[in-house]
C-alpha positions as CSV (number, residue, x, y, z in Angstrom):
1,M,-37.3,-26.0,8.2
2,R,-36.6,-23.6,6.0
3,L,-36.3,-19.5,7.1
4,G,-38.9,-18.3,4.6
5,K,-41.5,-21.1,7.0
6,T,-39.9,-19.8,9.9
7,L,-40.7,-16.3,9.3
8,R,-43.7,-17.3,8.0
9,N,-44.7,-18.9,11.3
10,L,-43.4,-16.0,13.5
11,L,-45.5,-13.6,11.5
12,L,-48.5,-15.2,11.1
13,S,-48.8,-16.2,14.7
14,K,-48.8,-12.1,15.7
15,E,-52.2,-10.2,16.3
16,P,-54.3,-10.7,13.1
17,A,-54.3,-7.5,10.4
18,S,-57.3,-4.9,11.6
19,E,-56.8,-3.1,8.3
20,P,-58.7,-4.3,5.2
21,G,-55.5,-5.1,2.8
22,Q,-53.1,-5.8,5.5
23,S,-53.8,-9.3,5.0
24,A,-52.9,-9.6,1.6
25,E,-50.0,-6.9,2.2
26,L,-48.1,-9.8,4.9
27,E,-49.1,-12.6,2.4
28,H,-46.7,-10.8,0.1
29,L,-44.3,-9.8,2.1
30,L,-43.8,-13.6,3.5
31,E,-43.8,-14.7,-0.4
32,T,-41.1,-12.0,-1.4
33,L,-39.1,-13.2,1.9
34,E,-39.7,-17.0,1.1
35,M,-38.1,-16.3,-2.8
36,F,-35.1,-14.4,-1.2
37,V,-34.3,-17.2,1.2
38,L,-34.9,-20.2,-1.6
39,S,-32.9,-17.9,-4.0
40,K,-30.1,-17.8,-1.3
41,G,-30.4,-21.5,-0.3
42,I,-30.3,-20.7,3.0
43,G,-32.0,-22.4,6.1
44,V,-31.9,-22.1,9.4
45,R,-30.3,-25.4,10.4
46,S,-27.6,-24.8,7.5
47,M,-26.7,-21.3,9.1
48,Q,-26.8,-22.5,12.7
49,N,-24.4,-25.3,11.8
50,V,-21.9,-22.8,9.9
51,E,-18.5,-23.4,11.8
52,L,-17.0,-20.5,13.0
53,S,-13.5,-21.8,12.0
54,K,-14.9,-22.6,8.5
55,A,-16.6,-19.3,7.9
56,I,-13.0,-17.3,8.8
57,E,-11.3,-19.8,6.3
58,E,-14.0,-18.9,3.4
59,F,-13.7,-15.3,4.3
60,L,-10.1,-14.9,3.7
61,L,-10.5,-17.1,0.7
62,A,-13.1,-14.7,-0.7
63,K,-10.7,-11.5,0.2
64,K,-7.9,-13.3,-1.3
65,A,-9.9,-13.3,-4.2
66,E,-11.0,-9.8,-4.3
67,G,-6.9,-9.3,-4.8
68,T,-6.3,-7.7,-1.0
69,S,-2.9,-7.6,-0.5
70,K,-1.1,-10.3,1.8
71,R,-0.2,-7.8,4.3
72,T,-3.9,-7.7,5.2
73,L,-4.9,-11.1,4.8
74,V,-2.2,-11.8,7.5
75,K,-3.8,-9.2,9.8
76,Y,-7.5,-10.5,9.3
77,K,-6.6,-13.8,10.3
78,Q,-4.5,-13.1,13.3
79,Q,-7.1,-10.8,14.5
80,I,-10.2,-12.5,14.0
81,E,-8.3,-16.0,15.0
82,S,-7.5,-14.2,18.2
83,F,-11.1,-13.1,18.7
84,A,-12.5,-16.7,18.0
85,T,-10.4,-18.1,20.3
86,R,-11.4,-15.9,23.1
87,A,-15.2,-16.1,22.2
88,K,-15.3,-19.9,22.3
89,R,-17.8,-20.3,20.3
90,D,-18.0,-23.3,17.7
91,H,-20.5,-22.0,15.6
92,L,-21.2,-18.4,13.7
93,A,-24.5,-18.1,14.7
94,D,-23.8,-18.4,18.3
95,I,-21.7,-14.7,18.3
96,T,-23.0,-12.1,20.2
97,A,-22.3,-8.4,20.6
98,H,-21.4,-9.4,24.9
99,D,-18.5,-11.4,23.1
100,I,-17.3,-8.6,21.0
101,R,-17.2,-6.0,23.9
102,L,-16.0,-8.7,26.3
103,F,-12.9,-9.2,23.8
104,L,-12.4,-5.4,22.9
105,S,-12.1,-4.6,26.6
106,E,-9.7,-7.3,27.4
107,L,-7.1,-5.5,24.4
108,K,-7.6,-2.5,26.3
109,S,-6.7,-3.7,29.8
110,R,-3.4,-5.2,28.4
111,D,-2.7,-1.2,27.7
112,M,-2.7,-2.0,24.0
113,Q,-2.6,1.0,21.8
114,P,-6.5,2.9,20.7
115,S,-5.2,2.7,17.6
116,S,-4.5,-1.3,17.3
117,V,-7.5,-2.0,19.4
118,N,-9.5,0.1,16.9
119,T,-7.8,-2.5,13.6
120,Y,-9.0,-5.6,15.5
121,Y,-12.7,-4.1,15.8
122,R,-12.4,-3.3,12.0
123,S,-11.4,-6.6,11.4
124,I,-14.2,-8.3,13.0
125,H,-16.4,-5.7,11.6
126,A,-15.5,-6.5,7.9
127,F,-15.7,-10.4,8.5
128,L,-19.0,-10.5,10.3
129,C,-20.7,-8.1,7.5
130,W,-19.3,-10.6,5.0
131,T,-20.6,-13.4,6.8
132,V,-24.0,-11.5,6.9
133,R,-23.9,-11.2,3.3
134,E,-22.6,-14.5,2.3
135,Y,-24.6,-16.8,4.9
136,G,-27.0,-14.1,6.0
137,F,-26.1,-14.9,10.0
138,P,-25.3,-13.7,12.2
139,F,-28.6,-11.5,12.2
140,P,-29.0,-9.2,13.5
141,N,-25.2,-8.6,12.9
142,P,-24.1,-7.9,16.8
143,V,-21.1,-5.8,15.7
144,E,-23.4,-3.2,14.4
145,W,-24.6,-2.7,18.0
146,I,-20.9,-1.5,19.0
147,D,-19.0,1.5,18.6
148,A,-15.8,1.8,17.1
149,P,-13.3,2.3,19.4
150,K,-12.2,5.9,19.7
151,V,-8.5,6.7,18.4
152,P,-7.0,10.0,19.9
153,H,-6.3,12.5,17.3
154,R,-2.8,12.7,16.8
155,L,-1.3,14.6,13.7
156,P,1.2,12.3,12.0
157,P,5.2,13.1,12.8
158,S,7.7,14.4,10.5
159,L,11.1,14.2,10.0
160,S,13.2,17.7,9.8
161,D,15.1,19.2,7.2
162,D,18.3,19.2,9.0
163,G,17.0,15.4,10.1
164,F,16.8,14.8,6.3
165,L,20.2,16.4,5.5
166,G,21.5,14.5,7.8
167,L,20.9,11.1,6.6
168,L,22.0,12.4,3.4
169,V,25.5,13.0,4.6
170,A,25.4,9.9,6.6
171,C,25.2,7.8,2.8
172,D,28.9,8.7,2.4
173,E,30.1,6.5,5.4
174,G,28.2,3.7,4.1
175,Q,29.7,0.6,1.2
176,N,26.7,1.8,-1.2
177,P,26.4,5.5,-0.8
178,E,25.0,6.1,-4.0
179,R,22.0,3.5,-3.4
180,D,21.3,4.4,-0.4
181,R,20.8,8.3,-1.1
182,A,18.7,7.3,-4.3
183,I,16.4,5.6,-1.6
184,L,16.0,8.4,0.4
185,M,15.5,10.4,-2.2
186,L,12.6,8.5,-3.8
187,L,11.4,8.2,-0.3
188,L,11.0,11.8,0.3
189,D,10.0,12.8,-2.9
190,T,7.3,10.0,-3.9
191,G,6.3,9.4,-0.7
192,V,6.2,5.5,-1.8
193,R,5.1,3.3,1.0
194,A,7.9,0.4,1.8
195,G,6.3,-2.4,0.5
196,E,6.1,-0.5,-2.9
197,L,9.8,0.6,-2.9
198,V,11.4,-2.5,-2.2
199,T,9.3,-4.2,-4.8
200,L,10.3,-1.9,-7.7
201,K,11.9,-3.0,-11.0
202,V,14.7,-1.3,-13.2
203,A,11.2,-1.1,-15.5
204,D,9.1,0.7,-13.7
205,L,11.3,3.6,-13.6
206,D,10.9,6.2,-16.4
207,L,13.9,8.9,-15.7
208,P,13.2,10.7,-19.3
209,G,9.4,10.9,-18.3
210,K,10.4,11.6,-14.9
211,E,7.4,8.8,-13.5
212,L,7.7,5.6,-11.5
213,K,5.3,3.0,-11.5
214,C,4.5,1.5,-8.3
215,F,2.6,-1.6,-7.3
216,G,0.3,-0.4,-4.4
217,K,-2.0,-2.0,-1.6
218,D,-4.8,-4.2,-2.8
219,Q,-3.2,-5.0,-5.9
220,E,-3.7,-1.4,-7.9
221,D,-1.1,0.1,-9.7
222,R,-0.3,4.2,-9.9
223,V,2.0,5.9,-11.5
224,V,4.2,8.9,-9.3
225,P,6.0,12.1,-10.5
226,L,9.5,11.9,-10.3
227,E,11.2,15.3,-9.6
228,E,14.6,16.4,-10.4
229,G,16.8,15.6,-7.3
230,A,15.5,12.4,-7.1
231,A,15.8,11.6,-10.7
232,R,19.6,12.7,-10.4
233,A,20.2,10.6,-7.6
234,V,18.7,7.4,-9.0
235,E,20.3,7.8,-12.2
236,A,24.1,8.3,-10.4
237,Y,23.1,5.0,-8.8
238,L,22.2,3.0,-11.6
239,D,25.4,4.3,-13.1
240,T,27.2,2.3,-10.5
241,R,25.2,-0.9,-11.3
242,T,27.2,-3.8,-13.0
243,R,23.8,-5.2,-14.1
244,C,20.7,-3.2,-14.5
245,K,18.0,-5.7,-16.9
246,S,14.1,-4.3,-16.9
247,E,13.3,-6.9,-15.0
248,D,16.0,-6.7,-12.4
249,P,15.5,-5.5,-8.9
250,L,15.7,-1.4,-8.7
251,F,17.2,-2.1,-4.8
252,P,18.5,-5.9,-5.0
253,S,19.8,-7.2,-2.2
254,S,23.0,-8.1,-0.7
255,L,22.1,-11.9,-1.9
256,G,22.0,-10.9,-5.3
257,P,21.0,-9.1,-8.3
258,D,17.8,-10.9,-8.5
259,C,16.7,-10.9,-5.0
260,F,14.8,-7.9,-3.7
261,L,15.5,-6.0,-0.8
262,T,13.4,-6.7,1.9
263,Q,11.2,-4.4,4.1
264,S,13.0,-5.0,7.4
265,G,16.5,-4.7,5.1
266,L,15.0,-1.1,4.1
267,L,14.0,-0.4,7.8
268,S,17.7,-1.4,9.0
269,L,19.4,0.9,6.3
270,L,17.3,3.7,7.8
271,K,18.4,2.9,11.2
272,R,22.0,2.5,10.5
273,L,21.9,5.7,8.6
274,A,20.4,7.4,11.9
275,A,22.8,6.4,13.8
276,R,25.4,7.9,11.7
277,A,23.7,10.9,11.6
278,S,23.3,10.8,15.4
279,L,19.7,11.6,15.1
280,D,17.7,11.6,18.1
281,E,14.5,11.2,16.0
282,N,13.1,7.6,15.5
283,V,13.4,7.4,11.9
284,Y,11.4,4.5,9.7
285,V,10.0,4.6,6.2
286,H,6.6,5.6,6.7
287,L,7.8,8.9,8.6
288,L,9.4,10.1,5.3
289,R,6.0,9.3,4.0
290,H,4.1,11.3,6.3
291,T,7.3,14.3,5.8
292,F,6.5,13.9,1.9
293,A,2.6,14.6,2.7
294,K,2.8,17.3,4.8
295,K,5.9,19.3,2.9
296,W,3.7,18.5,-0.3
297,L,0.7,20.3,1.2
298,K,2.2,23.0,2.7
299,G,5.1,23.9,0.4
300,P,5.1,26.6,-2.2
301,G,1.5,27.1,-3.8
302,K,0.0,25.0,-1.4
303,G,-0.8,21.3,-3.1
304,D,-4.2,20.1,-3.9
305,I,-5.6,17.4,-1.1
306,Q,-7.2,15.6,-4.0
307,A,-3.8,15.2,-6.2
308,L,-1.9,14.2,-3.0
309,S,-4.5,11.5,-2.3
310,D,-3.9,10.2,-5.4
311,I,0.1,10.1,-5.6
312,M,0.4,8.4,-1.9
313,G,-2.4,5.9,-3.3
314,H,-5.1,6.5,-0.7
315,S,-8.5,5.0,-1.7
316,S,-9.8,7.6,0.4
317,V,-9.4,11.4,0.5
318,S,-10.7,11.7,4.2
319,T,-7.0,9.3,4.7
320,T,-5.2,12.1,3.2
321,Q,-7.3,14.7,5.0
322,I,-5.1,14.2,8.3
323,Y,-1.9,15.8,7.0
324,A,-4.1,19.6,6.4
325,A,-4.1,20.0,9.8
326,Y,-1.5,22.1,11.7
327,D,1.0,21.7,13.8
328,S,1.7,24.0,16.7
329,E,5.3,25.2,14.8
330,D,2.6,25.6,11.1
331,L,0.4,28.0,13.3
332,K,2.8,30.3,15.3
333,E,4.8,30.8,11.6
334,M,1.2,31.6,10.5
335,H,0.3,33.9,13.1
336,Q,3.7,35.4,12.8
337,H,2.8,36.8,9.2
338,R,-0.8,37.4,10.4
339,S,-1.4,38.7,13.8
340,P,-3.5,41.4,13.9
341,G,-1.9,43.3,16.7
342,N,1.3,43.3,14.8
343,Q,-0.4,44.4,11.5
344,I,-1.8,47.6,13.7
345,L,1.5,48.3,15.2
346,E,3.2,48.1,11.7
347,K,0.5,50.4,10.6
348,Q,0.9,53.3,13.5
349,R,4.7,52.5,14.5
350,R,5.9,56.2,13.7
351,Q,2.8,57.4,15.5
352,L,3.5,54.9,18.6
353,T,5.5,55.5,21.0
354,L,5.2,52.4,23.5
355,W,7.5,49.9,22.1
């Protein structure tokens, strides 16, 4: 039985139209619904028989075709399949809001971080919204009845100036100090992600033009400005290379000149440098990205939030907005310079004898 006929039977079984013209309007509505359903080739039976595992497989295939990053695809697969295992539903049409609430509640009971629970919710939300568009089911969409788990507002951490200088000094104790300094300066001066830095090729670097082309999330390229300090560090590093072809990795691994440095290798490098510098701070790649963003916005001249969003490769400026918030040290410094009490006392300091 087609969905259009099912809707027709349901609507016509209701109380008859009491106003003139309502019957004609209802008939027109039914015809429109039937045409929509026929155009989609969807029927109630076919929707009910869509296996959940098959729907997940098709969703991942569609996202891959859209250019979704490999890392995001892995996250979708792991989180949606985890939900499907817990829901114990064979067919897509059987998923309920209760299944989702129960799953999210169990994640919270495991003391999972609110931000992590929120990523599970967003993966489930993306999946079910896609299935509604693709299959017309489940309808109504059960995830729409559930609010996203709240995530406490936290300011992104950043590395202190002394901490970064300590990392630079620690490079001298390594086997490849020029390379390590170039990596640190690029991370701090451009704010690139770990995955973007380790996939850079020599050809992506334009030292005379002071630009860096990186391959970002969701398969998007962007050009990032490169300033004097980072450019000099990279140039000094390239001078030490015995081989420097345009298609070579900018930062090859120890396996050979054709092998790219891995993200885990990059993290290990930062951990080694932090240990040599005896830093108490937890140093990781995204910490330097946070540091770049905060310093870029709050440095001399105050940077523009939209420009920063473009440099960092954010899909929305709302993602970048978090860096515009002030931490307690920022507020103390601002208050010191703008304190109304201090301003009045400064004007009257020669007349006042209280202090």
